[in-house]
N, C-alpha and C positions, 0 to 999 in steps of 0.2 A: 824947265826942270830937267834934271839929269836922272837917269835910272840908277839902280843900285850898282855899286862898284863890284869889282871881282871878288873881294873878300866877303861882301854881303851875299853874293850869289853862291859862293862856295859854302858859307855857313848855312844858308838855306838848304842846299843840297845835302849837307851833312845831317841836318836836323831831320830831314825826311828819312834818313837811314838809321837814326839813333836808336829807335825802338828795336829794330832787328839786331843791331850790334849789341845792345844790352842783353837781349835774349840769348844770343850766341855766347857772350862772355859769362852770363849767369850760369848757363849749363856747363860751361868749361870750368868755372871756378867755384861754383856752388854757393856763392855769396853775392847778394845784390850790391852791397857796398863795394866789394872788389870788382864787380862787373862795371859799375859806374866809373871807378878809378881807371880801369882798363880802357874804357871808351873815351874818357877824357885824354888819356895818353895818345889815343888814335887821332883825336882832333889836333893835338899839339903837333904831331908828325905831319898831318895833312896841311896844316897852316904853313909848314916849312917847304911844301912842295910847289912845283910849278903846275897848277891845276890843268893848264893846257896840254901838259905831257901825259895826263892820265886819260886813257881811252875809255876805260870802264870803271867808273867811280865805285859802284857797288862791289865789284870784284876786288878792286884795290883795297877798299875798306875792310872787306872780309879777310883778305890776306893779312893785313896789318893787325887787326884785332886778334887773329889766330896766333900771330907771332908774339904779340904782347902777352896773351894768355899762356902760351907755351913757356915763355920766360918766367912768368909767375909760378907756374906749376913746377918747373925745374928748380926754382929757388926754394920752393917748399921742401922738395926732396933733399936738398943739400944742406939746409939749415938744421943741423942736429940739435941746436939749443931749443927748438920749438917742436912740440909733439903734435902733429896734425892728426894722430889717433884721437887726441883729446879735444880737437876743434869741434865746437858745437855746430851742427848743421844749421843753416838758416831755416827758421820755422815760420810758417804762415798758419795762424790759428783762426779758424772760423767756427761758428756755432753749427753743430750738426743738427739741422732741422729737417733732415730727410730729403732735401733736394740733391740733385746730382752734382758732384764736385765740379764737373765741367761747366756748370752754369754759373760758377763764381769766377769772374774775370781775374781777380787777384790770385785765387788759388790756381787757376790755370797757368799762371806765370811761374808758380813755385816749382821746385824740383823735389820730387817725391823722396821720402825718407829712405825707402829701400834702394832707389836708384842712386841717391847720394852716396850711400855706403858702398855700392858696387863700383861707381865711377872712381871712388878714392882708391880702389885696388888696382886700377889701370896705371900703366906708365903714362907720363905726359904725352908722348907721341900717340899712344893707343887712344887716350882720352880725346885728343884733338881729332884724330881720324874718325872715331866713332861719332862724336858730337856733330862735326861739320858734315859728314856724309849721311849718316843715318837720320839725324834730326833736322838738318838744314839743306840736304841734297846738294852739297858742294862737290863738284867733280873731283875724282881722285887725282887727276893731273895737277889741279890747283892746290890740293892739300899737300901733295908731294913737294911742291915748291916751298911750302911753309916749313915742313919738317926736314927738308933736304934729302928726300928719298925718291926713288923712281916710282912711276905709277903703279907697277906691279908690287913693289915693296909696300907701298901705302895701302893697297888693297889687302895685303896680308896683315898689316897693322889693324885695320878695321875689322877684319875677319876674326883675329885673335880677341879683340875687344868684344865683339859681338858674342863670341862663345862664352866669355867670362860673364857677360851681362845675363845671357840666357841661362847660364849654369848656376848663378847665385841669386838672381832676382826672383821673388815669389810670383807664382802665377796669379793672374787677376781673379778675384773672387767677387761675387755679387756684394755690393756695399752693405745691404741689409744683413747678409749672413755674417759679414765681418763685425758689424755693429752688435749683432746678437751675441757673438762670442765675447766681446768686451763687456756687454751688459751682464752676461752670466758670470764673468770674471768678477765684476764689482759685487754682484749679489752674493757670490761665494765668500768674498772677502768680508762683506758686512756680517754674514752669518758665522764667521769664524770657521768656515768649512775648509780645513787644510787639504783634505783629500780631493774635494771638489776643485780647489785651485790647481792642484797638481795635474788633475785630468785635463784642465783647459790649457795647460802650458806644455809646449814641446819639451821633451826630455833634456834637450840641449839649448833651451831658451837662453838668450843673452839679455841681460838687463844693464843698461848704462845709465848711471845717475850723475848728472852735472850739478855740483854744489860749489859753494864759494872756494873750497880748497882744491878743487880739481874734478876729476871724473873717477868714479868707481864702477868697475865692471864685475858683475856676478853672473855665473853660468850654472845652469841646472835647475830643473823644476822645483825640487825640494828646497834648494838653496835660495830661490827667489820667493817662494810662497811664504816662508817664515817671516822675513822682514815686511812683506806686503801686509800680512795680518797685523803685525805690530803697528805699522803706519796707519792702518785703517782706523785705529782707535781714536786718533786725533782729528779725523775728518768729520765735519759736521754737514757738509753738502758737496755735491759734485755736479758738474754741467758737462753733458756730452759735447765734444768738439771734434773737429778734424785737424790733424797736424799734417800739412802737405798731402792731404788726401787720405791719410791713414786715420782710423777711428781712435779716439782717445778721450781724455776728460781733464777738466780743471778741478782741483780740489781745494776747498776752503776749510779752515779750522775755526777756533774760537775768535770772537771779535771780528769776524769777516776777514780774517787774514788769509791771503792766498798761500797755500802750502806748496803747491807745485802744479805742473802740467805734465801729463803723461800721454805718450803716443804708443800705439800697439800695432805691430805688423802681424797679420793673421794669415796663416797658410793651412789649408786642409782642416779647418775647424779648430786649430790650436794657435796660441800666441807664440811666435818664434823669436820676436824681439820686443823689448820694452825700452823706451827712452823716457827718462824723467828729468825735468829741470826744476831744481829747488833753489837755485842761486837767485837771491833777491834782485840784484842789478839786472840780470838777464830777464827775469820775470817782468820787471817794471818796463823794460824796453820792448816787450812783445805785444803790447796793446791788447791784453786779455779782455774778454767780455766780462760784464758785471755779474756778480753772484745772483743766481735766481732767487726771487722772493718767495 
């Protein structure tokens, strides 16, 4: 019997690295599907290489996946026909049963709502430098080869990205406190308490609603509270869930129809961002939990 050939050996080595590569690409691109596509492109490029000429396969794969992701991010910036402001972040929905989010393996692989928003404000080079160095400990010299910058210039890229992330991402709050704010928000909405809702919302709260026609953005506590009270009238039941680690809920209406899923970002006891999905196709694809009996 003969052992596995060179192609089989290479494929096996690649499969050992696939999970890490997908994780890198996922955080670079914000989409599991895009990450899988990027990693598949890496395999295509690897299959064309002379494996014997690759001294460090893990490093080579990281470099290539970084370049593939950089190309994707740059193409997003240059395609004016598409609005990536309107691109729905990839959402992982889990029932909020009080367990720590980090105990859920699927949720642990997701990219938090707040971090997704912040990462999208970075330039492609900043995003790559931040993700590869701060999340995956790739040396600056290797990152510099991917972006075509010196090591010092790459350090500056990561530093700028880090300042943006720290300056715009909300501080961590105890999960129970965040859930309590969302529960109070729901109670005020059920009671028709407009003033109570406004008190729970940041004065500059941003509400993004994804519906079949596109995305609608509303800013301001009073401007958000009014439509929330109107929408609450059609809700017959809600289920607490986590959306990428943020507290939220799924809402049902008459005849067990799912009305939408809502995610809330809470900072200092107030909701600073709301994300609502009411697009039927998107809801059907999210694998939502069943309505509570």
